[in-house]
C-alpha positions as CSV (number, residue, x, y, z in Angstrom):
1,M,0.1,0.0,-0.1
2,V,1.3,3.4,-0.8
3,A,0.3,6.1,1.4
4,A,-0.9,9.2,-0.2
5,V,-0.9,12.4,2.3
6,P,-3.5,15.0,2.0
7,A,-1.8,18.2,0.9
8,C,-2.7,19.9,4.1
9,T,-1.6,20.1,7.9
10,A,-3.5,20.8,9.4
11,S,-24.6,33.5,-3.3
12,G,-22.9,35.1,-5.9
13,E,-21.9,34.4,-9.6
14,A,-21.6,30.7,-10.4
15,P,-18.4,29.5,-11.7
16,H,-17.6,30.1,-15.4
17,T,-17.3,27.1,-17.7
18,D,-17.4,28.8,-21.0
19,P,-13.6,29.0,-22.2
20,P,-12.5,32.6,-22.2
21,A,-10.4,34.3,-24.9
22,T,-7.0,32.6,-25.1
23,V,-4.1,34.0,-23.2
24,S,-1.4,32.0,-24.7
25,D,0.7,34.9,-25.6
26,E,0.6,35.7,-21.5
27,G,3.5,34.3,-19.4
28,Y,2.6,32.4,-16.2
29,A,3.7,35.5,-14.5
30,D,0.4,37.1,-15.8
31,V,-1.7,33.9,-15.6
32,V,-0.7,33.9,-11.8
33,E,-1.5,37.6,-11.5
34,R,-4.7,37.3,-12.8
35,L,-5.7,34.0,-10.8
36,S,-4.4,34.7,-7.6
37,P,-6.9,36.9,-6.2
38,S,-9.4,33.7,-6.9
39,V,-7.1,31.4,-4.3
40,V,-7.2,32.1,-0.6
41,T,-5.8,30.7,2.6
42,L,-7.9,28.9,4.7
43,Q,-6.9,29.1,8.8
44,T,-8.5,26.8,11.5
45,N,-7.7,25.8,14.8
46,D,-6.0,22.4,13.2
47,G,-4.0,23.8,10.5
48,L,-4.6,25.7,7.3
49,G,-5.1,24.9,3.6
50,S,-5.8,26.6,0.6
51,G,-9.4,27.3,-1.6
52,V,-10.7,28.4,-4.9
53,V,-13.2,30.9,-5.2
54,L,-16.4,29.3,-6.8
55,R,-19.0,32.1,-6.6
56,Q,-18.7,35.8,-5.3
57,N,-18.9,35.0,-1.9
58,V,-18.3,31.1,-1.9
59,V,-15.0,29.2,-1.8
60,V,-14.7,25.4,-2.6
61,T,-11.9,23.5,-0.9
62,N,-10.9,19.9,0.5
63,A,-13.2,18.7,3.2
64,H,-10.1,17.4,5.2
65,V,-9.2,21.3,5.0
66,V,-12.2,22.3,6.9
67,G,-12.4,18.7,9.4
68,K,-15.1,19.6,11.7
69,A,-14.9,23.3,11.9
70,A,-18.2,25.2,11.9
71,D,-16.2,28.7,11.3
72,L,-12.9,29.5,10.0
73,T,-10.6,32.6,8.9
74,V,-10.4,33.4,5.2
75,V,-6.9,35.2,4.0
76,Y,-7.0,36.8,0.6
77,A,-4.5,37.4,-1.6
78,D,-4.4,41.2,-1.0
79,G,-3.6,40.3,2.7
80,N,-6.9,41.2,4.0
81,Q,-8.9,38.6,6.0
82,S,-12.7,37.7,7.1
83,A,-14.7,35.2,8.7
84,A,-16.2,32.5,6.9
85,T,-18.7,30.0,7.5
86,V,-18.6,26.0,6.6
87,L,-22.0,25.3,4.6
88,A,-21.5,21.5,3.6
89,S,-18.9,19.1,3.2
90,D,-18.7,15.7,1.3
91,T,-16.2,13.0,2.7
92,V,-16.7,10.8,-0.4
93,T,-15.0,13.5,-2.7
94,D,-13.5,15.2,0.0
95,L,-14.9,18.7,-1.2
96,A,-16.4,21.5,1.0
97,V,-18.0,25.0,0.2
98,V,-17.4,27.6,2.5
99,R,-19.6,31.4,2.6
100,T,-17.1,34.4,3.0
101,E,-17.9,37.3,4.8
102,R,-16.4,39.3,1.9
103,G,-18.2,39.4,-1.4
104,N,-17.5,40.4,-5.1
105,L,-14.8,38.1,-4.8
106,P,-13.2,37.2,-8.4
107,V,-14.8,33.9,-10.0
108,P,-12.1,31.9,-12.1
109,T,-13.3,29.6,-15.1
110,F,-13.6,26.4,-14.2
111,R,-12.6,24.0,-17.2
112,S,-15.3,21.1,-17.5
113,E,-13.5,18.8,-19.7
114,L,-10.2,16.9,-18.7
115,P,-6.7,18.3,-19.9
116,R,-4.5,16.2,-21.8
117,P,-1.1,14.6,-20.5
118,G,1.9,16.6,-21.1
119,E,-0.2,20.1,-20.9
120,P,1.3,22.5,-18.7
121,A,-0.2,22.7,-15.1
122,L,0.2,25.3,-12.5
123,A,-0.7,24.8,-8.9
124,I,-1.3,27.8,-6.3
125,G,-1.8,27.5,-2.9
126,S,-0.6,27.9,0.6
127,P,2.3,25.3,1.2
128,L,3.4,25.4,4.8
129,G,1.8,28.9,5.0
130,F,3.6,30.6,2.1
131,Q,0.5,32.1,0.5
132,N,-0.2,32.2,-3.2
133,S,2.8,30.0,-4.0
134,V,3.1,28.6,-7.5
135,T,4.6,25.7,-8.8
136,A,4.8,24.2,-12.3
137,G,4.8,21.4,-14.1
138,V,2.7,19.2,-16.4
139,I,-0.3,16.9,-16.3
140,S,1.3,13.5,-16.0
141,G,-2.0,11.3,-16.0
142,L,-5.6,11.4,-15.6
143,H,-7.9,8.9,-13.9
144,R,-5.2,7.9,-11.4
145,D,-6.1,6.0,-8.3
146,I,-3.5,6.0,-5.5
147,P,-2.8,2.3,-4.7
148,G,-4.4,1.0,-1.5
149,S,-6.5,4.2,-1.1
150,A,-9.9,2.9,-1.5
151,A,-10.0,1.3,1.8
152,R,-8.9,4.5,3.4
153,S,-10.7,7.2,1.5
154,Q,-12.9,6.9,-1.8
155,S,-11.6,10.6,-2.8
156,L,-8.5,9.3,-3.8
157,V,-9.7,7.6,-7.0
158,D,-10.0,8.9,-10.5
159,L,-7.9,11.9,-9.9
160,V,-5.4,14.1,-12.3
161,Q,-2.0,13.5,-11.7
162,T,0.7,16.3,-12.3
163,D,4.3,16.7,-11.4
164,A,3.9,20.5,-10.3
165,P,4.9,19.9,-6.9
166,I,2.2,19.9,-3.9
167,S,3.2,20.4,-0.2
168,P,1.1,20.3,2.9
169,G,-0.9,23.5,2.8
170,N,-1.7,23.4,-1.1
171,S,-5.0,21.0,-0.2
172,G,-8.0,23.0,-1.9
173,G,-6.0,25.1,-4.0
174,G,-6.3,25.3,-7.7
175,L,-4.4,23.4,-10.5
176,L,-4.5,25.7,-13.5
177,D,-3.7,25.1,-17.1
178,A,-1.8,27.5,-19.1
179,D,-4.6,29.8,-19.9
180,G,-5.4,29.8,-16.3
181,Y,-8.5,27.6,-16.2
182,V,-9.0,25.7,-12.9
183,I,-8.7,22.0,-14.0
184,G,-8.9,20.3,-10.5
185,I,-8.7,21.2,-6.8
186,N,-5.4,19.9,-5.0
187,E,-5.8,16.9,-3.1
188,A,-2.6,14.9,-2.3
189,Y,0.7,14.1,-3.1
190,L,2.9,11.0,-2.3
191,P,5.7,12.0,0.1
192,P,9.3,11.5,-0.6
193,S,9.4,8.7,1.9
194,T,7.7,6.4,-0.9
195,G,10.5,7.1,-3.2
196,A,8.2,9.4,-5.1
197,V,9.6,12.6,-6.7
198,S,6.8,15.3,-7.5
199,L,3.7,12.9,-7.4
200,G,0.5,15.2,-7.2
201,F,-3.1,14.4,-7.4
202,A,-6.1,16.9,-8.0
203,I,-10.0,16.5,-7.9
204,P,-11.1,17.2,-11.3
205,S,-13.0,20.3,-12.2
206,A,-16.3,18.5,-13.4
207,T,-16.3,16.5,-10.3
208,V,-15.8,19.6,-8.1
209,L,-18.7,21.7,-10.2
210,D,-21.1,19.0,-9.6
211,V,-20.5,17.9,-6.0
212,A,-20.3,21.7,-4.9
213,E,-23.7,22.5,-6.8
214,Q,-25.2,19.5,-4.9
215,L,-23.9,20.8,-1.6
216,L,-25.2,24.4,-2.1
217,T,-28.2,23.3,-3.3
218,A,-29.3,20.6,-1.1
219,G,-26.5,20.3,1.7
220,T,-25.6,17.2,0.8
221,A,-24.0,15.0,-2.3
222,V,-25.6,11.7,-3.8
223,H,-23.1,9.0,-4.8
224,P,-23.6,5.6,-6.4
225,Y,-23.8,3.0,-3.9
226,L,-23.4,-1.3,-4.1
227,G,-23.4,-1.7,-0.4
228,V,-20.4,-4.3,-0.2
229,S,-17.0,-4.2,1.8
230,L,-14.2,-5.2,-0.5
231,R,-10.6,-6.5,0.0
232,Q,-7.9,-6.8,-2.6
233,L,-7.3,-10.2,-3.9
234,T,-3.5,-11.1,-3.2
235,P,-1.7,-14.3,-4.1
236,A,-1.8,-15.5,-0.6
237,I,-5.5,-14.8,0.0
238,R,-6.1,-16.6,-3.5
239,D,-4.4,-19.7,-2.4
240,Q,-5.7,-19.5,1.2
241,L,-9.4,-19.3,0.0
242,G,-8.6,-21.6,-2.8
243,L,-9.9,-19.3,-5.5
244,H,-9.0,-20.1,-9.3
245,V,-9.2,-16.6,-10.4
246,D,-6.6,-14.6,-12.0
247,H,-7.9,-10.9,-11.0
248,G,-10.7,-9.5,-8.9
249,V,-11.7,-8.4,-5.4
250,V,-13.0,-10.4,-2.6
251,V,-16.4,-9.6,-1.2
252,T,-16.0,-9.5,2.7
253,A,-19.2,-8.0,3.9
254,V,-22.6,-7.3,2.2
255,D,-25.2,-4.7,3.4
256,K,-28.3,-6.9,3.7
257,N,-30.2,-3.9,2.6
258,G,-28.1,-2.8,-0.1
259,P,-28.2,-3.0,-3.8
260,A,-25.5,-5.9,-4.0
261,A,-27.5,-8.3,-1.7
262,A,-30.6,-7.6,-3.7
263,A,-28.6,-8.4,-6.9
264,G,-27.6,-12.0,-5.2
265,V,-23.9,-10.9,-4.3
266,R,-22.6,-13.1,-1.3
267,P,-19.6,-12.7,1.2
268,G,-16.4,-14.6,-0.5
269,D,-17.7,-13.7,-3.8
270,V,-15.0,-12.5,-5.9
271,I,-16.1,-9.5,-8.3
272,T,-14.1,-9.7,-11.8
273,D,-16.0,-7.1,-14.0
274,F,-18.3,-4.3,-13.3
275,D,-20.3,-3.4,-16.5
276,G,-17.6,-4.5,-18.9
277,T,-15.0,-3.1,-17.1
278,P,-12.2,-5.6,-15.5
279,V,-11.8,-5.2,-11.9
280,R,-8.3,-5.6,-10.7
281,T,-8.2,-3.5,-7.7
282,V,-10.7,-2.2,-5.2
283,E,-10.2,1.5,-6.9
284,D,-11.1,-0.1,-10.1
285,L,-14.4,-0.7,-8.9
286,Q,-14.5,2.6,-7.3
287,T,-13.7,4.4,-10.5
288,A,-16.0,2.3,-12.5
289,L,-18.9,2.8,-10.0
290,R,-18.6,6.8,-9.8
291,K,-19.5,6.6,-13.7
292,K,-23.0,5.3,-12.5
293,K,-26.1,7.2,-11.3
294,P,-28.0,6.0,-8.5
295,G,-31.0,4.1,-10.2
296,D,-28.8,2.8,-13.1
297,S,-28.5,-0.9,-14.1
298,A,-25.1,-2.7,-14.1
299,K,-23.7,-6.4,-15.0
300,L,-21.8,-7.4,-12.4
301,V,-19.4,-10.8,-13.0
302,V,-18.6,-12.8,-9.8
303,V,-17.0,-16.0,-8.8
304,R,-18.3,-18.5,-6.3
305,N,-17.0,-21.7,-5.7
306,G,-14.9,-21.5,-8.8
307,E,-18.3,-20.8,-10.9
308,R,-19.0,-17.8,-12.9
309,R,-22.2,-15.8,-12.2
310,D,-23.5,-12.9,-14.4
311,L,-25.6,-10.5,-11.9
312,T,-27.5,-7.5,-12.6
313,V,-27.4,-4.8,-9.9
314,R,-29.3,-1.6,-9.6
315,V,-27.2,1.0,-8.3
316,G,-28.3,2.6,-5.1
317,S,-27.4,5.9,-3.6
318,R,-25.4,7.1,-0.6
């Protein structure tokens, strides 16, 4: 298992999604100068993190940045600060929305489509309290899952990977493209102790916009749900249980009132495919499930007592 570290120690205008005029003739310095007022520092009793303006008086950040705090302090790029109130959080995606006392904040453009690997990337936030610090790199990959993360946090799947350095305090800050579009909210990094060099991850803007709108509208976010507890299928487990499968995840428990139970899934089953997608890790299943909506039907392939079984599950909600 690789331990990912969250990158923190501790009503107004809605976000734009239409591309603004290209600014490819501007240097990074011009982009940073233009976008810095849209990135803030968030201070709680337990530490600090970063946030990005979503509406003129609303900031989006990570749920682990605000923690259990109801109120916090926002420090702006001009050095001023104000109080703020946490409106709602979602631990599944690790996102939260915060209302600021200060209004008329500049709303950046959120890029709803995914970037391409190799595109330039800029991370803006407050690493270790150094406000509005900027690091540069590229988009390293898409749909990344941090190995072993699903057992600890479902937020660490289907992420954008970047080599723009991310440090403690960057959590909740913006990952930008070269034109200043927000392409993600910085989420976590792999520490040097794992042997990693500049491996950072961000929640894609499309996910941010969807979840934030749900949080602002309903105070909560709805997520697809199967109702199973899962364990990675390792060679040792395969040999111990006498399983004759080369890939999959083991079902260790089933919510008796959940969708999987209704579909006929039992503890001890090995899920090998979900809706046509091979399942080799718990993260594979989490990523595939995120693409479904509550109420959708999905084909589930399980192996039980050496026999393949094709089941149909109606995805629930959580």
